[in-house]
N, C-alpha and C positions, 0 to 999 in steps of 0.2 A: 192286343184290345184296344191300350190307347194309342197306339198306333192307328189303326181303324177308323177312330174317334174324331181324331182330329184331320185324318182326309176325311171323312163324312163333312165335317162343320167345315173344310175346307172348300168343299165342292158345294154345299149348300150358300156359301158366301157369293162363290164365283157364281152360281147360278143367280142369284140375285141381282148380281150387277149385270150379269149378260140380260136376263130380262127386259131390266131396266133400259140396256142400249135397244133393243129390243123394236122397245114403242118406236124407234125412227129407224125403221127397214133401212131406206134410202143410204142415209148416215152410215149407218153400219155397216152396207156392204163397200159402200165408196171406199170406206175404210180399210178395210180388211182389203180392198184391191191394191189402195196405194202402199199398204203396206209391203204385200208381193211383192210391188212394181221397185217400190225402193231398196227391197233385200235385193232386187234381181240385178241392181247396177254393180253388186260385186262380181256379179256372175257374168257379167258385161265384161269387165274388166279383165276378166280370166281367158273368156275368148277371144278377145283381140288379141293377150298377149300368144295365145295356140295357131295363131293365122299366120304371127311372124316364127313362131317356132317350134317343133316338131315333139319336144323334150321341155320340162321345166322341173327343175331340181331334179332329173333322172327319172320322172315321170311321165307316163303319154298323158292326153287330154283325159282320157277314160279313167285313169288312174286318180288325177287331179280332182275331176269332177267327184269321183265316191268318196274323195277326202274333205269336201266343200257340204255335200249332200250331207254326208254323216254327220258333222260337224254341227251346221245349221238348223240338223235336227236337233239336236242334244240340247243346243244350247236354246231355242228356242221351247224348248218343252219344260225347261229349269225356268229360263225367264217368266212365262206364262205362271209356272206354279210358285215362286217365289221372290223373282225379278224384283217387284216394287217392298222389298225388305230393306233395300238399299237407302228410303227414303227415311231411315229413323233418325236420322242427324236434323233432319229437318223437324221431326217431333220432339223430339229434346229440346232444340232449341225456343219451339213452339212452349212447349209444356204439355203439350194432347198427349204425351205418353205417359202419364199419369193418371188420364182417362183411361186407356187400353190397359193398363194394371189392376183395375177395380172390375174392368168387367171377364163374366163367366168364358171368353173364349181367352186362350193365349194370346199377347201380344205378338207375337212371330205368326199365328195365322193370321192375326187382323191386319198385320203391314202386307204379307203375300199377298190378302185378296182384296188390298185397298184400292179403291178405282180400277177393279180387275175392267178389264176391256178383250173383248174377240177380237180385237183388230190384228192383234199379236198372232194369230192363228192364220192371217194370210201370208207369214213368212214361209209356213209349213208348207206349200203350193212347190214356189219354185228350189226349194230343198229337196221334198219328193221326188218331185222330175227329174232332176240332175242325178239324185242317189239312183232311182231305178234305171235311168237313160245308161248308166255307169257299168251295175249292175250286167246289164243287157249286154252291153260290148264287149265286158268283160267274162260272159260266158261263166259266169262263177259256180259251182256247185252247190246242191241242196245246204250244206253244211257249213260252205261260207257263206251263205245268206242266212243261216242262223245266227253264225258268229256275228255277221253284222247287225244285226237284229238286238243281239245283247249288247253290241260295242256300243250303240245308240244309246237305249237304257242307263247303262251304265256312263257313259258320257254325262246323259241328261243329269244322274243323280250327282256327278261330281261337280260339274257346274252349281248345280245345285248348291252342293256344300259350299264352293265359292263364295255364291252371293251369300250365303250367312256371314260365314267368317267376313268377306267385307263389310256387312253391316255393323257385325260386331266390332270391328275397329270402331267406329263410329261413337260406341261408349265412349271412348277416351279422347278420339278427336272429333269433335264433333263435326266439325266444318270439313272434314274427308272425304264428303261426298263423291268431289272428280277424280279425289288420287284411288279412292279404290274401284274407281269407275277402268282404271287402266290395268286392273284383273281381270276383270269381267266384259268390258265391250271388246279391250284391247286381249284379251283373250283368246277369245271368238275369231278376233281378226286374224291373230298369229296361227291359231291351231286348224285353220280353215285351208290353210297351204301346206304344200310341202316343208318339214322342218329339215329338208334338207337345202333347201334355200339360206338358209342362217351357218353364221359362226358355228363351230366344235364348242365351244364355251357357254353361246345362250341358246344352243341344242343341249347342254349338260343341265345348264341352271332351268330350263324346261320340261326335265326329267325327275328331277334331283329335289329343285326349288319348289317351284310352282308348278305342278305335274301333269302339265297339259298335254304332255306329249301321249296321256294313257287316254284319254278322249276319242284319239281315233289316230293317231301317226302309230305308235306300239303295235297294236292291234292289227290297223292294217297291210303293215309289214309283214305279217305272218300272211293274213288273209289274202295279200299281192303277189306273195312269194319274193319282199325287196330284202335287197338285205340292208341290215342296219349301219347306216355312215358312221355312228360311233363305236360298233363292233361290241355291242352289249351282248350277254349269252341270252339266246333262243330264249329260254323259260321267262325273259322280262317282258316277252310280248303278252304274255298271259297275267300277268299282275294288275291288268286294271281292275278287277273288282278288292283286290288287298289295298290299293292306293285310295280307292274310293273310298272303303271301310274307312281304313283312319283318317280320311279329309273328313268325312261326314261325324267322326269323334271327336277330332279336333273342333270340328263348327259345334257342337251341342255343349261342349266344355266351354268353347271362349261367349257362347252365345249367354251361360248359363251365369257365369265370370260377370259378364258384362250388365248383365239384371243384379246381382248380389250387388256389384259396385256402385249401381243407380242410387242417385239420392234424393231425385227430385229437382226440380229448379227452382220450386217454390211459387212457381206463379198458377 
């Protein structure tokens, strides 16, 4: 019940910002198009790579595109939902978090919808196009397509938990906004490429420390029928929801601990 109420409040606040942006339709469409174009630049780099080599990290162009599209979709959904939460440090420095705490809506929901902009949705277009193209090229079964949908949703929730954890760190490191981006924005950059490109120690870190491998890499190994470079047991490919649940619990505990620790700036 509480989760449904929070979701409804988030949707209402997001719609309010969207309706305000729609008062200037040309600007809104231009910004959405700009977001789509800017997101496509990473894709252009991948395309250029595959014009010079048929395989990247042991994956074909369609397989690499599958990883890219799924990762970008997951990250965009999470960024739309809670990406603005990383502004927490700014509110702590300005003392405006105090105002949020006395409002009838939770501070996390307020942060997540702050200055909500539909331009972020523009990033969905290139990601969806690449993912659909890859699925058609790979000739996946209906079960594989269903697992892909589950992977995208699970990845979005996992990234969302990382956003909240990164925001929670700013209760302690008020000026840690840029440092936490290494996990969020840096995370999507690492996860959108085949992890077989990285060294084994780095791959282990992305699996067992910051579990970005469960956004798309581990599930994709099963869907694409690709062997695990680390030689991990096959059941690891299905641990994504478990890892995400643990990460969500850690995010909730970290956020609540941060709120308890917060003593106001006095301004």
